[in-house]
Structures are given as C-alpha cells and as structure tokens.
C-alpha positions as CSV (number, residue, x, y, z in Angstrom):
1,M,12.0,5.3,-8.8
2,K,8.8,4.9,-10.7
3,V,5.8,4.3,-9.4
4,D,3.9,1.7,-10.7
5,N,-0.1,2.5,-11.1
6,E,-0.9,-1.0,-10.5
7,Y,1.4,-1.5,-7.7
8,L,-0.1,1.9,-6.1
9,E,-3.4,0.4,-6.9
10,F,-3.0,-2.6,-4.5
11,L,-1.9,-0.2,-2.0
12,T,-4.9,1.7,-2.3
13,D,-6.7,-1.0,-2.2
14,A,-5.4,-2.4,1.1
15,I,-5.7,0.8,3.2
16,A,-9.2,1.5,2.0
17,G,-11.3,3.7,5.0
18,I,-7.8,4.8,6.3
19,D,-6.8,8.5,6.6
20,L,-3.7,9.0,5.7
21,T,-1.6,12.1,6.0
22,Q,0.5,13.5,3.2
23,G,3.8,11.6,3.9
24,E,2.2,8.7,3.8
25,K,0.8,8.9,0.7
26,R,4.1,9.8,-0.7
27,T,5.5,6.7,1.2
28,L,2.6,4.3,-0.7
29,E,4.2,5.7,-4.4
30,W,7.6,5.4,-3.5
31,V,6.7,1.5,-2.1
32,A,4.5,1.2,-5.2
33,G,8.2,1.3,-7.2
34,W,9.4,-1.3,-5.3
35,E,9.2,-5.0,-7.0
36,K,5.6,-6.4,-7.0
37,S,5.7,-9.2,-5.1
38,T,7.3,-7.2,-2.2
39,V,4.9,-4.7,-2.8
40,K,2.0,-7.4,-2.8
41,N,3.4,-8.8,0.8
42,I,3.1,-5.5,2.2
43,A,-0.5,-4.5,0.7
44,S,-1.2,-8.4,2.2
45,I,-0.2,-7.6,5.8
46,I,-2.2,-4.2,5.7
47,I,-5.2,-6.2,4.7
48,K,-4.4,-8.7,7.7
49,A,-3.8,-6.1,10.4
50,K,-7.3,-4.3,9.3
51,A,-8.7,-7.9,9.8
52,A,-7.3,-8.3,13.0
53,A,-8.0,-5.2,14.3
54,Q,-11.6,-5.9,13.8
C-alpha cells in the first residue's frame, strides 16, 4: 500500500508532542495508505483522546 503524504500529515499533526517507537511510526505510515475518511477519523480520535487526557 502506498503512503499518502497528505494523510500522513493528518496523523503526524494529531500525534504532535507524543514520542513514538519506530514500529508505531511504521504503523502510522501504513494507516496513511488507507481511505482519507478513515485516516481523518483516526486522527480525530487521537486529538480527542489527547484533549481528554489533559
């Protein structure tokens, strides 16, 4: 599956400030190859979880 850089940017923005392992980074790259609506939903969940944790 090809990584879509725009989708990867959505995810990267969502995880800003979070340290990831190399394996976790590879997983984000894999997810960035999914359908745009799915990637945006996952990014949104991450953002909401970060906000709730604060």
